[in-house]
VONUBA-603107 format. One line per 2 residues: number of its first residue (from 0); their letters; for each residue x, z negated, y of N, C-alpha, C. Coordinates in steps of 0.001 Angstrom, whole numbers, plus 500000, padded with zeros to 6 digits. Layout:
// residues N
NUM> A> X/Z/Y/X/Z/Y/X/Z/Y ~ ...
// end
This chain:
// residues 427
0> MA> 374135/417651/174811/374267/418787/173903/374977/418365/172638 ~ 374437/418664/171475/375051/418274/170185/376151/419203/169769
2> TS> 377238/418605/169143/378387/419402/168673/378198/419668/167207 ~ 379227/420360/166565/379137/420721/165155/379194/419511/164247
4> DG> 379811/418370/164735/379852/417156/163889/378686/416238/164112 ~ 377701/416687/164957/376487/415898/165158/376585/414920/166338
6> TS> 377728/414836/166978/377827/413940/168148/377477/414685/169429 ~ 377255/413910/170471/376879/414497/171755/378174/414777/172567
8> SG> 378174/415892/173247/379324/416244/174089/379332/415489/175405 ~ 378187/414844/175758/378112/414112/177022/377796/414965/178232
10> TP> 377667/416258/178029/377338/417171/179162/375885/417644/179017 ~ 374998/417194/179868/373603/417592/179718/373424/419059/180034
12> AA> 372427/419645/179441/372128/421067/179701/371677/421254/181166 ~ 372067/422398/181723/371679/422666/183120/370119/422694/183245
14> LD> 369653/422011/184280/368224/421910/184497/367748/423129/185287 ~ 366760/423826/184752/366190/424963/185421/365047/424490/186278
16> IS> 365272/424366/187620/364238/423867/188528/363014/424749/188508 ~ 363231/426037/188446/362106/426963/188527/361148/426761/187372
18> SV> 361709/426515/186186/360859/426278/185005/360094/424983/185129 ~ 360673/423978/185787/359962/422693/185953/358744/422888/186831
20> FS> 358880/423606/187922/357728/423848/188812/356725/424767/188172 ~ 357228/425741/187412/356309/426657/186724/355446/425905/185696
22> AA> 356043/424979/184977/355311/424166/184011/354221/423349/184687 ~ 354494/422914/185948/353537/422117/186664/352550/423004/187434
24> NT> 352624/424326/187227/351722/425260/187884/351749/425130/189394 ~ 352987/425075/189964/353134/424977/191399/354436/425633/191811
26> TP> 354738/425620/193071/355994/426178/193615/356707/425068/194348 ~ 358037/425235/194563/358766/424169/195329/358182/423965/196680
28> QA> 357799/425039/197379/357210/424906/198717/355936/424105/198717 ~ 355067/424391/197762/353796/423683/197642/354001/422227/197276
30> AV> 355009/421968/196425/355259/420582/196045/355750/419765/197251 ~ 356622/420339/198056/357104/419632/199247/355949/419379/200233
32> DS> 355106/420421/200437/353973/420237/201345/353066/419135/200853 ~ 352788/419114/199564/351909/418106/199013/352495/416703/199186
34> LL> 353823/416572/198972/354483/415305/199122/354399/414777/200547 ~ 354689/415665/201536/354639/415240/202934/353246/414916/203391
36> LN> 352261/415689/202934/350905/415462/203368/350297/414203/202812 ~ 350818/413716/201673/350280/412552/201024/351155/411334/201267
38> TP> 352174/411445/202045/352978/410273/202421/352510/409782/203755 ~ 352103/408514/203861/351548/408029/205153/352425/408277/206333
40> TG> 353715/408036/206199/354645/408270/207320/355776/409105/206772 ~ 355523/410370/206668/356519/411274/206137/357725/411409/207055
42> SR> 358806/411972/206516/360034/412058/207283/359835/412918/208563 ~ 358874/413828/208507/358635/414690/209661/357300/414361/210293
44> GT> 356699/413264/209934/355414/412856/210513/354258/413692/210052 ~ 354414/414486/209013/353348/415386/208570/352152/414576/208030
46> GA> 352479/413539/207201/351373/412775/206668/350592/412010/207730 ~ 351318/411446/208674/350671/410738/209767/349841/411685/210594
48> LK> 350286/412884/210817/349520/413877/211576/348205/414200/210865 ~ 348253/414365/209530/347045/414584/208786/346069/413435/208943
50> NT> 346571/412219/208820/345703/411053/208946/345096/410954/210345 ~ 345854/411342/211330/345356/411268/212766/344169/412231/212905
52> YF> 344235/413380/212299/343122/414323/212371/341958/413873/211503 ~ 342261/413282/210366/341235/413085/209339/340304/411889/209599
54> GI> 340874/410727/209898/340020/409554/209974/340459/408558/211026 ~ 339679/407494/211234/339885/406496/212263/340952/405519/211757
56> NH> 341918/405199/212638/342942/404236/212332/342398/402840/212570 ~ 341564/402352/211630/340861/401088/211848/341732/399876/211691
58> RQ> 342933/400032/211129/343871/398925/211038/344813/398850/212254 ~ 344714/399855/213123/345495/399894/214349/346969/399799/214082
60> TP> 347440/400482/213041/348867/400523/212767/349525/401456/213773 ~ 350813/401236/214108/351489/402066/215088/351404/403557/214712
62> NA> 351176/404369/215698/351036/405807/215459/352399/406407/215200 ~ 352572/407033/214046/353879/407622/213666/353957/409082/214006
64> VP> 352984/409626/214710/353027/411036/215082/353945/411237/216283 ~ 354895/412117/216166/355806/412389/217307/355070/413022/218471
66> IN> 355657/412905/219635/355028/413514/220824/355228/415005/220783 ~ 354382/415702/221566/354514/417128/221627/355760/417563/222392
68> KD> 356518/418504/221871/357756/418937/222469/357793/420447/222626 ~ 356823/420982/223287/356844/422426/223562/357990/422747/224515
70> HY> 358538/423959/224337/359582/424437/225265/358864/425070/226435 ~ 359508/424939/227637/358905/425531/228842/358709/427060/228646
72> GL> 359540/427645/227854/359328/429058/227528/359892/430004/228549 ~ 359230/431127/228770/359696/432193/229615/358626/432583/230639
74> TF> 359089/433106/231751/358202/433632/232778/358592/435066/233069 ~ 357663/435967/233007/357879/437382/233188/357171/437872/234469
76> FT> 357893/438655/235256/357340/439278/236447/357348/440787/236228 ~ 356170/441390/236213/356126/442825/235988/356642/443548/237262
78> RP> 357167/444735/237055/357736/445500/238163/356613/446195/238983 ~ 356615/446084/240302/355638/446785/241060/355940/448295/241026
80> NL> 355141/449101/241714/355343/450553/241708/355462/451082/243107 ~ 356414/450528/243867/356557/450946/245279/357057/452412/245355
82> NL> 356574/453086/246358/357025/454472/246555/358312/454440/247386 ~ 359425/454384/246717/360727/454355/247383/361429/455685/247213
84> SL> 360649/456759/247307/361239/458092/247277/362054/458290/248543 ~ 362960/459252/248537/363844/459478/249696/363075/459721/250979
86> GN> 362029/460563/250927/361272/460866/252138/360564/459643/252682 ~ 360056/458796/251819/359358/457592/252241/360357/456558/252839
88> LR> 361527/456488/252277/362545/455556/252773/363010/455933/254172 ~ 363077/457221/254444/363543/457684/255750/362503/457506/256828
90> AN> 361305/457122/256462/360226/456877/257463/360440/455539/258173 ~ 361230/454670/257605/361461/453334/258198/362939/453043/258112
92> RL> 363622/452886/259278/365063/452737/259272/365538/451461/258587 ~ 364642/450456/258410/365054/449254/257670/365409/449564/256232
94> FN> 364849/450641/255689/365082/450994/254296/366200/452000/254110 ~ 366905/452316/255188/368006/453289/255080/369077/452861/254073
96> PL> 369444/451565/253983/370461/451199/252975/370030/451526/251509 ~ 368715/451614/251267/368309/451932/249889/368531/453392/249508
98> TT> 368908/454197/250482/369154/455611/250188/370593/455857/249649 ~ 371348/454810/249464/372730/454970/248983/372788/455693/247676
100> TN> 373831/456447/247484/374020/457198/246244/374963/456447/245302 ~ 375467/455289/245717/376371/454500/244884/375516/453690/243908
102> DK> 375561/454027/242634/374655/453383/241690/375036/451969/241298 ~ 376156/451460/241854/376591/450090/241505/376399/449110/242653
104> TL> 375621/449537/243660/375385/448635/244787/374091/447823/244597 ~ 374005/446739/245340/372792/445916/245279/371582/446679/245785
106> QR> 371783/447539/246787/370663/448280/247302/370084/449253/246247 ~ 370952/449873/245443/370469/450751/244383/369732/449933/243318
108> II> 370261/448777/242996/369589/447880/242011/368183/447563/242491 ~ 368040/447156/243756/366738/446795/244304/365786/448009/244251
110> RC> 366261/449159/244586/365437/450361/244574/364945/450653/243130 ~ 365825/450483/242174/365441/450739/240780/364434/449693/240309
112> YL> 364616/448408/240652/363703/447378/240237/362270/447633/240784 ~ 362203/447900/242096/360880/447947/242741/360211/449280/242623
114> SP> 360944/450332/242241/360349/451660/242103/360647/452255/240709 ~ 359979/451731/239682/360280/452230/238304/360026/453710/238140
116> RE> 359120/454261/238945/358883/455719/238794/360101/456476/239267 ~ 360763/456042/240350/361996/456665/240769/363101/456398/239755
118> NQ> 363071/455196/239145/364112/454797/238214/364088/455656/236947 ~ 362837/456019/236501/362730/456801/235282/362723/458274/235529
120> GD> 362465/458706/236757/362374/460113/237056/361040/460667/236727 ~ 360705/461800/237267/359409/462458/236993/359697/463901/236529
122> TT> 359646/464079/235196/359957/465387/234644/358902/466445/234978 ~ 357680/466024/235293/356624/466963/235583/356858/467729/236879
124> IG> 357621/467100/237795/357928/467802/239059/359433/468046/239179 ~ 360180/467734/238102/361589/467995/238121/362413/467036/238966
126> AA> 361878/465853/239219/362566/464841/240033/363579/464114/239174 ~ 364826/464025/239631/365863/463337/238888/365677/461821/239001
128> AI> 366097/461111/237984/365984/459669/237970/367041/459023/238903 ~ 366612/457979/239605/367528/457185/240428/367905/455979/239570
130> TS> 369102/455961/239017/369479/455010/238021/370624/454096/238521 ~ 370799/453043/237769/371914/452098/238011/372301/451511/236668
132> PF> 373577/451345/236389/373985/450745/235108/373565/449273/234958 ~ 373085/448695/236060/372656/447316/236003/371151/447149/235811
134> VD> 370434/448265/235687/368982/448201/235526/368611/449057/234354 ~ 367797/448490/233454/367267/449228/232306/365967/449899/232734
136> PL> 365922/451195/232780/364716/451885/233251/363519/451700/232319 ~ 363746/451277/231074/362643/451062/230114/362191/449638/230063
138> QA> 362747/448747/230917/362339/447365/230971/361125/447196/231879 ~ 360055/446623/231390/358783/446471/232144/358854/445352/233129
140> FI> 359801/444440/232957/359833/443234/233802/361121/443234/234639 ~ 361176/442236/235554/362355/442106/236439/363232/440990/235883
142> PL> 364290/441313/235109/365126/440304/234513/365763/439347/235505 ~ 366092/439867/236681/366740/438993/237709/365893/437799/238039
144> LT> 364567/437969/238141/363682/436851/238437/363501/435914/237255 ~ 363374/436469/236082/363222/435626/234868/364470/434823/234633
146> NT> 365633/435401/234831/366904/434745/234470/367309/433699/235492 ~ 366850/433786/236747/367234/432818/237784/366129/431846/238133
148> LK> 364951/431973/237488/363831/431090/237839/364143/429673/237468 ~ 363930/428723/238366/364151/427312/238105/362805/426576/237872
150> SV> 361787/426968/238581/360496/426341/238426/359400/427177/239040 ~ 358221/427025/238568/357035/427678/239145/355872/426722/239032
152> SG> 355107/426573/240081/354010/425618/240095/352886/426172/240953 ~ 351656/425631/240714/350528/425978/241500/349383/426632/240743
154> FP> 349553/426828/239454/348441/427414/238666/347255/426441/238660 ~ 346070/426908/238934/344895/426001/239059/344412/425524/237709
156> DI> 343902/424315/237674/343289/423727/236487/341886/424283/236304 ~ 341387/424196/235085/340024/424636/234826/339057/423482/235244
158> TV> 338081/423805/236024/337104/422802/236430/335700/423303/236048 ~ 334856/422360/235684/333493/422646/235279/332544/422331/236432
160> PY> 331931/423347/237028/330995/423103/238108/329667/422530/237561 ~ 329114/421583/238245/327878/420931/237796/327011/420572/239010
162> NT> 325750/420318/238695/324807/419920/239753/324063/418695/239288 ~ 323890/417739/240194/323208/416486/239891/321893/416467/240695
164> SH> 320822/416055/239997/319505/416046/240585/319370/414936/241611 ~ 318263/414978/242360/317935/413893/243267/317501/412664/242483
166> EG> 317603/411507/243111/317198/410278/242448/315693/410195/242330 ~ 315272/409619/241187/313870/409384/240990/313477/408018/241494
168> LY> 312260/407557/241085/311744/406282/241524/312616/405143/241072 ~ 313208/405245/239922/314111/404205/239379/315564/404540/239537
170> KE> 315867/405403/240535/317246/405870/240784/317835/406686/239641 ~ 316970/407164/238783/317463/407979/237665/317885/409363/238140
172> QY> 318917/409896/237469/319416/411234/237770/319824/411948/236492 ~ 319981/413199/236605/320540/413989/235490/321438/415096/236064
174> SI> 322367/415555/235281/323335/416554/235738/323406/417676/234688 ~ 323592/418885/235149/323757/420060/234295/324873/420904/234826
176> VD> 325504/421630/233950/326520/422605/234376/325844/423816/234979 ~ 326303/424217/236133/325610/425299/236857/326622/426345/237404
178> GV> 327683/426573/236704/328650/427562/237162/329536/428083/236044 ~ 330557/428826/236409/331464/429418/235434/332804/428692/235504
180> TD> 333503/428673/234370/334814/428066/234329/335939/429079/234493 ~ 335592/430365/234394/336588/431396/234603/337112/431338/236037
182> IY> 338391/431584/236219/339003/431474/237535/339177/432879/238150 ~ 338328/433174/239103/338431/434426/239804/338867/434279/241267
184> SA> 339085/433050/241666/339411/432818/243056/340877/433079/243383 ~ 341211/433043/244646/342557/433266/245121/343252/431903/245296
186> YD> 344552/431920/245051/345356/430699/245189/346791/431092/245339 ~ 347609/430146/245706/349059/430415/245930/349858/429624/244931
188> IT> 350897/430240/244387/351869/429519/243576/353264/429689/244211 ~ 354163/428792/243859/355512/428812/244421/356497/428948/243270
190> AN> 357381/429887/243396/358442/430107/242444/359787/429825/243058 ~ 360581/428965/242466/361881/428619/242943/362967/429236/242087
192> FR> 363879/429915/242754/364945/430626/242033/366302/430111/242422 ~ 367239/430152/241462/368612/429798/241709/369355/431022/242303
194> NI> 369853/430899/243447/370486/432059/244106/371852/432357/243411 ~ 372234/433585/243451/373484/434025/242854/374255/434832/243892
196> PG> 375558/435066/243670/376352/435793/244687/375764/437115/245110 ~ 375843/437365/246425/375229/438555/246977/373827/438329/247496
198> DP> 373249/437177/247216/371860/436870/247660/370856/437973/247334 ~ 370824/438440/246087/369962/439590/245760/368508/439260/245808
200> IT> 368113/437991/245562/366686/437680/245500/366102/437751/246901 ~ 366787/437151/247885/366306/437253/249270/366226/438703/249705
202> AM> 367221/439522/249375/367248/440905/249738/366086/441686/249118 ~ 365811/441433/247846/364725/442174/247133/363381/441843/247786
204> FF> 363137/440584/248043/361841/440237/248634/361770/440658/250089 ~ 362890/440792/250762/362904/441326/252114/362338/442720/252146
206> YW> 362825/443599/251278/362288/444963/251217/360865/445000/250675 ~ 360589/444139/249731/359221/444086/249160/358216/443748/250256
208> AH> 358507/442721/251082/357608/442313/252108/357478/443406/253182 ~ 358571/444021/253613/358473/445035/254675/357751/446278/254168
210> YM> 357869/446592/252852/357137/447753/252341/355651/447539/252441 ~ 355163/446321/252060/353715/446051/252110/353186/446180/253563
212> SS> 353986/445673/254491/353578/445743/255932/353658/447211/256388 ~ 354677/447955/255978/354786/449352/256394/353650/450204/255875
214> VF> 353186/449916/254664/352044/450651/254104/350777/450341/254922 ~ 350628/449082/255311/349453/448710/256121/349485/449416/257440
216> QG> 350648/449520/258016/350778/450196/259348/350710/451715/259224 ~ 350875/452226/258053/350867/453677/257908/352219/454331/258120
218> IM> 353264/453512/258255/354592/454064/258418/355084/454631/257075 ~ 354831/453917/255993/355121/454406/254660/353875/454573/253867
220> VP> 353870/455397/252871/352641/455677/252126/352923/455477/250631 ~ 351901/455028/249867/352028/454923/248425/352025/456307/247802
222> YP> 352255/456318/246487/352111/457589/245755/350637/458060/245847 ~ 350404/459368/245902/349048/459894/246116/348022/459344/245081
224> EM> 348404/459225/243834/347439/458771/242849/347050/457321/243062 ~ 347938/456547/243649/347609/455163/243970/346523/455096/245026
226> VV> 346594/456016/245992/345564/456095/247031/344240/456521/246449 ~ 344287/457576/245614/343072/458123/245026/342346/457052/244164
228> EN> 343146/456293/243398/342555/455298/242487/342389/453935/243120 ~ 342634/453809/244439/342467/452541/245169/343289/451417/244502
230> EL> 344507/451729/244129/345378/450715/243526/346387/450198/244573 ~ 346746/448919/244441/347775/448312/245292/349078/448395/244548
232> DY> 349987/449189/245059/351235/449438/244323/352259/448320/244454 ~ 352019/447354/245312/352974/446260/245536/352632/445011/244778
234> QT> 351658/445059/243940/351289/443868/243145/352151/443721/241882 ~ 352277/442490/241463/352959/442169/240190/352020/441237/239435
236> RI> 352298/441130/238109/351568/440163/237308/352595/439172/236718 ~ 352283/437887/236831/353198/436869/236378/352657/436317/235023
238> YR> 353452/436506/233960/353115/435986/232658/353855/434692/232407 ~ 353160/433684/231882/353831/432458/231500/353640/432264/230006
240> LV> 354733/432135/229295/354695/431966/227830/355315/430599/227503 ~ 354517/429694/226957/355023/428395/226488/355345/428541/225033
242> LD> 356590/428183/224660/357114/428428/223317/357255/427115/222568 ~ 357333/427238/221243/357589/426071/220391/359055/425650/220542
244> PS> 359464/424482/219975/360842/424020/220169/361903/425010/219716 ~ 361578/425897/218752/362562/426861/218270/362571/428131/219119
246> RT> 361679/428188/220111/361531/429379/220976/361239/430644/220174 ~ 360450/430468/219132/360091/431587/218265/358623/431965/218399
248> YV> 357769/430994/218561/356314/431261/218592/355727/430903/219930 ~ 354758/431661/220353/354036/431427/221596/352997/430379/221356
250> QK> 353087/429245/222030/352102/428180/221894/350942/428357/222848 ~ 351294/428745/224075/350260/429010/225099/350679/430212/225907
252> IA> 349709/430908/226442/349993/432086/227256/349032/432114/228441 ~ 349544/432480/229591/348714/432580/230818/349258/433703/231654
254> AC> 348412/434146/232573/348817/435188/233507/347839/435154/234682 ~ 348382/435542/235821/347462/435723/236961/346894/437133/236860
256> GA> 345772/437356/237556/345231/438685/237543/346170/439647/238241 ~ 346601/439317/239426/347613/440073/240178/348152/439150/241243
258> AF> 349354/439504/241725/349999/438656/242737/350937/439528/243570 ~ 351276/439004/244734/352259/439644/245563/352929/438562/246438
260> PI> 354216/438745/246785/354927/437736/247582/354410/437718/248998 ~ 354361/436564/249618/353828/436464/251006/354848/435868/251967
262> AD> 356085/435669/251564/357125/435174/252473/358474/435490/251862 ~ 359470/435522/252749/360864/435726/252352/361735/434861/253228
264> PM> 362582/433958/252635/363365/433034/253423/364611/433649/254068 ~ 364449/434801/254684/365626/435460/255297/366143/434627/256464
266> GG> 365258/433982/257200/365704/433251/258404/366731/432167/258096 ~ 366603/431507/256943/367522/430447/256576/368968/430947/256425
268> SF> 369132/432237/256172/370483/432764/256008/371288/432719/257301 ~ 370581/432595/258472/371261/432626/259720/371384/431226/260349
270> NY> 371014/430196/259604/371253/428854/260120/372754/428588/260193 ~ 373115/427681/261137/374526/427369/261346/374733/425850/261402
272> DS> 375788/425381/260751/376114/423969/260739/377653/423870/260638 ~ 378314/423420/261712/379781/423394/261718/380314/422279/260824
274> EK> 379447/421385/260326/379884/420314/259479/380025/420762/257999 ~ 379539/421924/257711/379578/422406/256303/380394/423690/256254
276> PY> 381244/423780/255254/382070/425012/255140/381281/426210/254702 ~ 380205/425957/253925/379390/427075/253434/377925/426831/253753
278> ND> 377197/427897/253899/375760/427846/254167/375012/427672/252838 ~ 374553/426471/252596/373832/426196/251351/372314/426195/251541
280> TN> 371845/426778/252682/370417/426841/252905/369707/427584/251822 ~ 370288/428700/251416/369653/429550/250403/370270/429343/249024
282> QD> 370719/428135/248786/371226/427825/247445/370076/427972/246422 ~ 368904/427578/246801/367684/427794/246033/366750/428594/246855
284> IS> 366135/429574/246230/365201/430463/246940/363757/430106/246535 ~ 362936/429806/247515/361510/429490/247235/360658/430617/247738
286> IP> 359951/431263/246816/359089/432406/247146/357638/432080/246820 ~ 356729/432062/247812/355317/431846/247527/354658/433180/247164
288> FH> 353814/433138/246142/353040/434303/245723/351554/434046/245928 ~ 350828/435007/246471/349386/434916/246590/348794/435573/245353
290> CL> 348055/434790/244581/347503/435267/243275/345994/435386/243310 ~ 345511/436307/242528/344082/436555/242416/343630/436391/240958
292> GA> 342914/435330/240670/342446/435056/239350/343523/434468/238455 ~ 343106/433782/237407/344031/433234/236404/343358/433310/235041
294> IY> 344182/433668/234050/343670/433840/232691/344531/432943/231804 ~ 343881/432120/231025/344576/431158/230137/344100/431365/228678
296> QD> 345042/431458/227782/344779/431446/226348/343826/432528/225886 ~ 343733/433591/226608/342840/434685/226187/343677/435630/225315
298> PI> 343192/435887/224075/344005/436791/223184/344226/438190/223763 ~ 343412/438561/224770/343613/439851/225375/344948/439928/226088
300> LL> 345510/438761/226471/346799/438723/227132/347936/439237/226214 ~ 347782/438990/224904/348766/439520/223938/348767/441028/224005
302> YT> 347571/441619/224065/347472/443076/224139/348017/443606/225442 ~ 347663/443026/226560/348145/443490/227874/349634/443332/227991
304> FN> 350181/442237/227503/351620/442055/227509/352360/443144/226745 ~ 351916/443318/225489/352536/444361/224650/352309/445758/225238
306> KT> 351137/446017/225795/350838/447324/226372/351738/447576/227576 ~ 352009/446539/228330/352921/446727/229493/354321/447156/229039
308> VQ> 354770/446495/227983/356095/446838/227422/356088/448303/226923 ~ 354986/448684/226257/354920/450010/225685/354792/451118/226756
310> DF> 354139/450800/227903/353999/451800/228965/355347/452186/229539 ~ 356280/451232/229558/357608/451528/230048/358540/452092/228987
312> NH> 358337/451622/227755/359184/452046/226626/358274/452541/225520 ~ 358103/453867/225455/357176/454459/224492/357628/454254/223032
314> SM> 358875/453958/222823/359306/453726/221447/358848/452367/220922 ~ 358235/451539/221751/357767/450245/221349/356294/450281/220945
316> TD> 355662/451433/220912/354303/451523/220470/354227/451182/218978 ~ 353065/450874/218504/352912/450450/217095/353347/451567/216132
318> AN> 353116/452810/216571/353465/453934/215668/354971/454192/215646 ~ 355668/453845/216696/357083/454206/216778/358055/453002/216685
320> RS> 357524/451799/216813/358404/450651/216966/359353/450475/215799 ~ 358849/450467/214595/359715/450252/213418/360544/451466/213073
322> KN> 360237/452648/213564/361065/453815/213305/362236/453917/214257 ~ 362020/453620/215502/363092/453809/216514/363836/452513/216852
324> NT> 363304/451386/216416/363887/450132/216780/364048/449215/215583 ~ 364822/448177/215720/365027/447174/214691/364690/445784/215273
326> KI> 363923/445048/214523/363615/443680/214937/364846/442803/214776 ~ 365252/442131/215857/366454/441305/215812/366197/440060/215000
328> PM> 366997/439815/213916/366810/438588/213158/367148/437359/213993 ~ 366539/436267/213669/366705/435040/214436/368192/434641/214491
330> AA> 368923/434855/213372/370305/434449/213336/371185/435294/214249 ~ 370686/436471/214659/371496/437343/215501/371011/437400/216930
332> LQ> 370022/436585/217329/369451/436684/218626/370477/436385/219722 ~ 371391/435443/219476/372430/435094/220462/373327/436288/220713
334> LF> 373641/437056/219695/374467/438214/219838/373819/439276/220719 ~ 372500/439358/220622/371796/440390/221388/371110/439804/222628
336> NN> 371643/438682/223084/371056/438090/224327/371198/439064/225485 ~ 370173/439113/226335/370065/440043/227450/369911/441495/226977
338> RG> 369527/441669/225737/369211/443018/225201/367885/442920/224470 ~ 367225/444028/224375/366004/444092/223591/364743/444019/224413
340> YP> 363639/444240/223734/362299/444313/224339/361367/443372/223621 ~ 360575/442577/224352/359706/441584/223693/358427/442226/223125
342> HI> 357931/441583/222080/356658/441983/221449/356056/440735/220833 ~ 354822/440439/221202/354117/439277/220666/353281/439743/219478
344> NP> 353614/439203/218291/352821/439549/217109/351404/439000/217237 ~ 350360/439833/217261/349021/439337/217495/348450/438495/216372
346> DT> 349055/438567/215163/348580/437793/214031/349228/436419/213962 ~ 350542/436353/214217/351229/435065/214110/351628/434472/215450
348> WE> 351499/435259/216505/351940/434856/217888/353423/434609/217916 ~ 354163/435275/217081/355619/435181/217123/356150/436081/218259
350> LE> 357060/435576/219062/357662/436309/220119/358870/437091/219518 ~ 358655/438332/219197/359672/439173/218554/360509/439860/219594
352> WW> 361765/440169/219210/362649/440919/220078/363123/442130/219317 ~ 362948/443313/219860/363300/444563/219205/364352/445291/220032
354> ID> 365208/446013/219345/366268/446764/220026/366426/448128/219355 ~ 366835/449107/220122/366921/450467/219565/367995/450485/218477
356> NA> 367820/451350/217510/368681/451405/216321/370139/451666/216678 ~ 370381/452501/217676/371780/452805/217983/372554/451583/218510
358> TY> 371909/450811/219415/372551/449600/219907/372682/448555/218799 ~ 371686/448462/217945/371745/447505/216828/372958/447820/215943
360> NQ> 373181/449096/215628/374333/449486/214790/375639/449244/215546 ~ 375631/449422/216835/376886/449280/217603/377281/447818/217705
362> LL> 376350/446931/217975/376678/445525/218216/376751/444678/216968 ~ 376249/445146/215832/376200/444346/214650/376684/445212/213454
364> PV> 378028/445535/213400/378503/446376/212299/378698/445626/211030 ~ 378659/444284/210996/378838/443521/209760/377550/442753/209481
366> TG> 376457/443465/209436/375129/442828/209415/374995/441779/208361 ~ 375166/442152/207086/374895/441218/205981/375745/439993/206040
368> AY> 377082/440128/206153/377984/438980/206178/377764/438138/207414 ~ 377540/438784/208538/377353/438033/209781/376120/437184/209689
370> LT> 375012/437700/209230/373756/436957/209184/373887/435793/208156 ~ 374637/436029/207046/374804/435000/206068/375588/433837/206688
372> EQ> 376640/434124/207422/377443/433064/208047/376585/432341/209090 ~ 375836/433065/209863/374995/432420/210907/373957/431531/210240
374> TH> 373410/431930/209115/372446/431082/208436/373090/429819/207922 ~ 374347/429904/207447/375070/428748/206949/375356/427797/208106
376> LT> 375643/428350/209306/375941/427487/210431/374700/426779/210966 ~ 373568/427426/210940/372359/426833/211452/371630/425973/210419
378> NP> 371771/426322/209103/371160/425578/208048/372191/425316/206956 ~ 373106/424365/207169/374201/424142/206198/373679/423785/204807
380> LL> 374154/424550/203846/373798/424277/202431/375098/424309/201626 ~ 376049/423432/201989/377350/423455/201373/377426/422520/200180
382> PT> 377716/423002/198967/377897/422138/197813/379129/421237/198002 ~ 379140/420114/197315/380220/419153/197410/381569/419812/196988
384> GT> 382553/419622/197832/383887/420131/197507/384096/421578/197865 ~ 383138/422242/198466/383268/423603/198829/383392/423740/200349
386> QN> 384410/424475/200801/384662/424568/202226/383680/425582/202813 ~ 383372/425370/204126/382520/426299/204818/383121/427696/204774
388> PS> 382440/428723/204275/382989/430058/204131/383540/430619/205439 ~ 382954/430215/206586/383418/430798/207854/384845/430347/208187
390> GI> 385350/429299/207506/386691/428832/207809/387720/429325/206812 ~ 387282/430128/205890/388204/430653/204867/388788/432010/205325
392> AN> 390081/432169/205162/390716/433388/205715/390212/434659/205033 ~ 389934/434552/203714/389501/435759/202988/387945/435805/202912
394> SP> 387275/435197/203857/385829/435276/203904/385412/436727/204098 ~ 384292/437131/203461/383812/438538/203632/383461/438866/205049
396> IY> 383263/437863/205883/382950/438172/207271/384159/438808/207958 ~ 385405/438486/207445/386602/439057/208044/387138/440235/207208
398> TG> 387055/440137/205884/387705/441110/205077/386720/442032/204316 ~ 385434/441707/204287/384488/442451/203512/384315/443877/204073
400> GY> 383934/444781/203199/383712/446137/203618/382448/446274/204492 ~ 382462/447161/205405/381322/447378/206315/380269/448212/205627
402> TA> 379026/447660/205640/377886/448415/205119/376882/448607/206230 ~ 376617/449846/206551/375691/450110/207657/374330/449572/207348
404> PS> 373659/449011/208344/372257/448494/208104/371318/449626/207789 ~ 370322/449274/207001/369367/450295/206550/368301/450533/207603
406> VN> 368678/451223/208645/367735/451572/209677/367774/453100/209871 ~ 366676/453620/210353/366537/455056/210558/367110/455450/211901
408> TT> 368305/456020/211899/368899/456385/213175/368644/457812/213571 ~ 367924/458560/212736/367663/459966/213053/366594/460115/214100
410> NV> 365770/459076/214276/364653/459190/215212/364938/458445/216513 ~ 366160/458067/216763/366483/457329/217980/366301/458213/219200
412> NT> 365582/457717/220172/365404/458402/221438/366658/458138/222268 ~ 367417/459177/222606/368676/458991/223280/368518/458378/224642
414> SI> 367331/458433/225203/367145/457856/226526/367097/456381/226528 ~ 366939/455726/225331/366879/454298/225253/368165/453650/224767
416> IQ> 369215/454431/224570/370472/453847/224107/371087/453078/225289 ~ 371384/451846/225041/371923/450956/226075/373440/450949/226067
418> SS> 374077/450541/227203/375492/450362/227222/375836/449145/226404 ~ 377036/449137/225810/377416/448045/224935/378880/447714/225223
420> PI> 379312/446479/224854/380708/446104/225064/381643/447039/224321 ~ 382851/447145/224853/383850/448022/224230/384299/447458/222899
422> SQ> 384498/446123/222842/385001/445490/221623/383956/445548/220536 ~ 384363/445878/219308/383446/445990/218179/383724/444835/217194
424> NN> 384680/443923/217505/385058/442858/216591/384123/441702/216835 ~ 382965/441657/216137/381962/440644/216356/382102/439462/215439
426> S> 383105/439476/214520/383222/438379/213572/383662/437101/214281
// end
């Protein structure tokens, strides 16, 4: 910069990056993409990946493409619809513990999990809901199984049926495909769970197994509409979602047509060994499921998954979701862990998590400052000589005024308000 006497001050004018890219008729994002795609071995392997798709590596140079690192993702078990009404429970004395009125017992939790109709109540006949503070009546899946699952195996591979002709005079043959690749057959899978205090998993499958047998014997009966519609009320559907490394997008999705448990390791609980102070037989619980059909990578699974969530929580329908709920930002997902309802975006396949407005306001009272600090922690952009704002005593995350998030709280359905921690100091 020139001074009044014609000399230079030695301080160059500030460079406007935006004007530089505008003059080149591009954007910073497009420029970075172009650079990576045209670099043979880019820092993130993008250029090498393009070359791998585009042409033959005729020089046999080492492949710079990183290996696939998909996350195992999540496994969801839908809740069955067992008829665990009081009259039905009294028909079999094994189920007498489930009639408890103490809503904080394991027996009440199992009853709420396996009988969502009892858990939500039936206003058409004036039946009161059988609730527990440990069970969300609007949750379509069984969190206990998802949270304790260690492994699941047994899903069948896709096979192509074919037929080969008889040999000709010169032993010539030909083969053609003569069947379907869709999987409609029955098969068994095994799910292994990490047991937790109280042995709730063994107990839940104990009642699940005895209910199925009692229905067969006629001791217990399903709900009348299940009989009229020829539905099996004890079936579940197992969804498998394979996620990307950031656990944000669904890479693959699969589900069985329907399944039900076919064994319960209750017998192992009564093993005895004087050499061990504790019975570790049921440290891991192995439950086999009999499955009917398998569906892989069918976009209809996104619809059925979302529809299942909406059937239990009507505020998650497309018409009501954005009015009654707030999509949890990625930076705040840890704060809302074990809260919220899943939704798979059918356009981007993003696994979104939504939570009702009241709980969002309760758990995140410093929305703007909190998300800013979380963004700095996950993606540090600290200029030289500047301290991380989260370590400064007068940071707005501690001293800034509270601004309520811009969500519509007038349309909140009071039935979906969840319990929340007493402490409101989330900074």
